[in-house]
N, C-alpha and C positions, 0 to 999 in steps of 0.2 A: 456949313457942311463939315462934318468931322473927318479927320484924317487918320488913316491907319498906316503905321510905318512897318515895312517888312525889312528886317535886318538880316543880311546874308553874309556870314563870314566866308571868305574864299582863300584857298591856297592851291594853286595849279589846277584851276577849274576852267580852262579855256574852252572845253567842249560843252560846258554846261551853262555858263553865265548868260549867253544870249537866248537860248531856248527857254531857260527858266524865267527870265524877265518877261518874255513874250507870254508865257503861260500865266504868270501872275497878273499881268495887265488884262489878259483875257478873262481871268477869274473875277477881277473887279468889275469889268464892263458887263459881264453876263449875270453875275450872282449878287454883287453888292454895288450897284451903280450909284447908290445914294451916299457913297463914301469916296473921298479923295484918297489917293495912295501916295506913299513915298517908299521908294525902293532904295535902301542904303546898303551898298556893298562895302564891307571892310576887309581889305586884302592884307594877308599876313606875309607880305614880301614874296609873292609868287615868282617863280623862275621861268615860267612859260609865257604865253601871249595873253594871259588873263587880264593884265592891267590895260593893255592896248584896246582890248575888246570893251572893257568897262568904260574907258575914256570915250570911245565911239558912242556907246549907249548914252552916256551923260550928255554928249553933244546933241544927240537926236531928241532927247527927252529931259527937260529940266527937273522932272520929278524923280528921275533916277540920279542918285548921288553916290559919292564914293569917298572913302578914306583909305589912303595907302600907308601902311605902317612902314617905319624905317627898317625894321627887321622882323623876323618871326618871333612873336611874343607868346606863342603857345596857343593851344586850342581852347583855353579858358578865358584868358585876359582879353583877347581880341573880341569875342562875341559880347562879353560883358561891357566893354568900352563902347561897342557899337550901339548897344541898348541905351547907354547914357547919352549918346550923341543924337539919337532919334528925336524927331520933332512932333510926331503925331500924338493924338489923344490916347492912343495905345500903340504898342509895338508887338510884332510877332517875330520871334527868333526862328529863322528858317535855314535849313541845310541846303547847300548849293548843289548837291549831287542827285536831287530828285528822290532821295529816300523818304523825305517828308512829303506826303500827298498835298498837292496844291489845293485840292477841293476842301481841305481842312480849314482854309482861311475863312471862307464865308460861314462855315459852321461855328468856328470859334467867335467870330464877330457877332453872330446872332445870340450866342450865349452871353457874350459881354454886354449886349444890350439889356439883358435881364438883371444886370447888377453885379456880376462876378468880376472881381478885380484881377484875378489871376486864373488862367485856364491852362492846365498842364496836359500835354498830350502824352498818353501812356501807351507804350508798345505792348499791346496784348498778343500780337503775333508778329513774326518777322520772317523775311525771306533770306536773312543772313544765315551763316553757317550754324546748324543746330548745336554743335559742340560749343561754339562761342556763346550762344544764347544760354546754354546750360551753365557755363561758368559765370556769366553775368548774373543769372538768377541766384546762384549760390552766394556770390559776392553781396548782392543787395540784401539778401535775407540775413547773412551774418552781420553786416553793418547795421541793419535795422534792429537786430536783437541787442547789440552792444552799444548803440549810439545813445547819447543824451537827448538828441533831437530826432524827431520822426524823419525817416528817410523814405523818399518816394521811389518805389520800385519801377524800373524800366522807364525812367524819365531822363531824357538827355538834355533838356533845356528847351526843346521845341515846345512852344506855347505862346499864349497871349498875355501881355502884361499891361495893365492900366497905367495911365500917367501917374496916379497917386502912388502906385507901387514902384514905378521907375524912380520917383523922387526918394523913396526909401533906399533904393540901390545907390543913389548919389550920396547918401549920408554915410554909407559904410566905407570907412577908410581902411581898406584892405588891399595891399598890392598884389596878393595872389587869391582873389575871390573864388569861392567854389559856389557857382550859381545855383546848382541843384540843392545844396545845403541851405543857402540863403532863402530860396523859395520855400523850402519845407519849414524853415524857422519863422519866417515873417509873413507868410501869406495864410491868413486864417480862413478867409472866405473864398477859397479856390474850388474850382471844378475840375475833375479829372475826366478827360475825353479819350476813350480808347481808339486806336488806329492800328493798321497793319503797316509795318515798315517795308518799303519797297526796296528792290535791288538798286544799286548805284547805276545810273543811266550810262555814264561814260567815265573813263579814267579809272583811277584806283585810289583806295584809301591811303592817306598819308599819316594815319595815327599808328605808330609802332608800339611794340611791347612796352618799351620804357616810358612812353607817354601814358599808356594805360596804367602802368604801375605807379607813375607819379600822381595821376588823378586819384587812384585808389588810396594811396598813402596820405594824400592831402585830406580826403574825407575821413580817413581813420584818425589822423592826428588832430583834425579840426573839430570833430564832433564826438570823439570818444576819449575816455580816460582809462578804459579797460586795459590797454596795453601796459601802462605804468602800474596799474593795480595788480595785474597778473605777475609782473616782474617782482613786485613787493611780496606777494603771497608765495610765489615759487621760491624766492630767496629765503623767506622764513622757513618754509617747509624743507628746503634742501639743507638749511643750517641745522634744523632739528634732527633730520635723518642722519646727517654727518656726525652730530654730537652723540646720538644713540650708538651708531656703529663704532665711533672712537671709544666710547665708554665700554662697550662690549669687548672690543679687542684688548683694552687695557686690563679688564678684569680677567679675561682668559689668559693673558700673558702673566699676570701676577699669580694666578692659581696654578699655572703650568709653565713656570719660568723656563725650564730646560727642554720640555717636550713640545711646547707650542711654537711653531714656526709660521709667522704671518706671511712671509713671501712678498714678492714685488708686485704680483698681479693686482691685488686690491688697491695698492697705492697708485698704480698706473691707471686703473679703471676710474678711481675716484678723481684723479687729476684731470683726465680727459673729460669726464662728465662735467665736473665743475667748471672747467675751462670753456666747454661748449655752451653751458648755460650762461656764463658771463658774457661770452661773445654775442650770443643771440640777443640778450637784453641790452648790451651796449649798442648794438645796431639799431634796436628799437628806440632807445633813447636818442640815438643820432638822428632818426627820422623826425622826432619831436623838435630837436634842436635846429635841424635844417628849416623846419616850418617856422619856428620862432625867429630865426636869423633872417629869413626872407621877409618876414613881416616888419621887423624892426629897421630894415634898411630904407623903408618908405620910398621905394622906387615907383615911378609912374606906371599905370597899367600898360600903356603903350606910348610910343613916341611917334608922332605923325611925320611922314615925309611929304605928303600932299593930300589936299582935300579938294573935291570938285562939287560944285553946286551947293556947298554948305558954308555958312559963316562960322567964325570962331565962337566957341562957347565959353561962357564964364563958368568954369568947372568948380570954382571955389564955393559958389552959393547959387543953388537952384531951389527956389521956393516951391511950395505946393501949388501956388497960384499961377506961376509963370515959368516957362523955360526959355532962356535967352539964347536963341540960335540965329 
């Protein structure tokens, strides 16, 4: 009997983890009883009662497992690491707040049976703030136009990943992986499944503006060169305009030495304009440098503080035929 792993990243989800695990178990029993399940919670150093509740769940059911991170490693590293630690024939990355419909599990599994290695769940509609959705749509479309790799619109990572694709994830040596970009780049035979994103069942979102900004800049610096290209072309264009203006002022001054008064306004305007352009592109280059720096430090995805119902994994070598867990 094949096993499906449900990987659930958590951070301060004490009101959601118990009812969610019950709903997932019910989903397996009613809709896909021909499959074993593994529920793997990976907790990003919750500050509420989430970990104690997960410990109790693990005691009651050995197929519920947990990894507790030493600290908060961010909303990207923790889910990615959880997928690598899953033991099933496929893994489904699932949100802990009930925004991802539980009934999507059996629908994705049935499509997986047809031979799809990756199934991406696409938010065709959402009960989130319409303004936020509008900005997300604009962001996806801009990145899609300028990216070297296809970007999947309204894909958050929620989806099913076959073991063969999880082995590809294991081979990617990136301390700050961008799962959505990796899926778009390396999953050729994938299926997109539309769904309506639900409202959060309880609690509040912990993803702040700077987290969203960091995710956006990571996709920008990882999958586009357009920022640096724009800086180059704008630099050349600005230099040419400056040269033309300088030559025009020099000629006018030579022809009207005593009558032509250049004044300080053009000088100040030019200085401030060029200074602003330089600062903008220095900041953009800084984002690329930050990305390079974080990758060259070769830090681990996460550092575990505790794991329950899971054995240690040989992370250095996971072959396509076998996952040692």
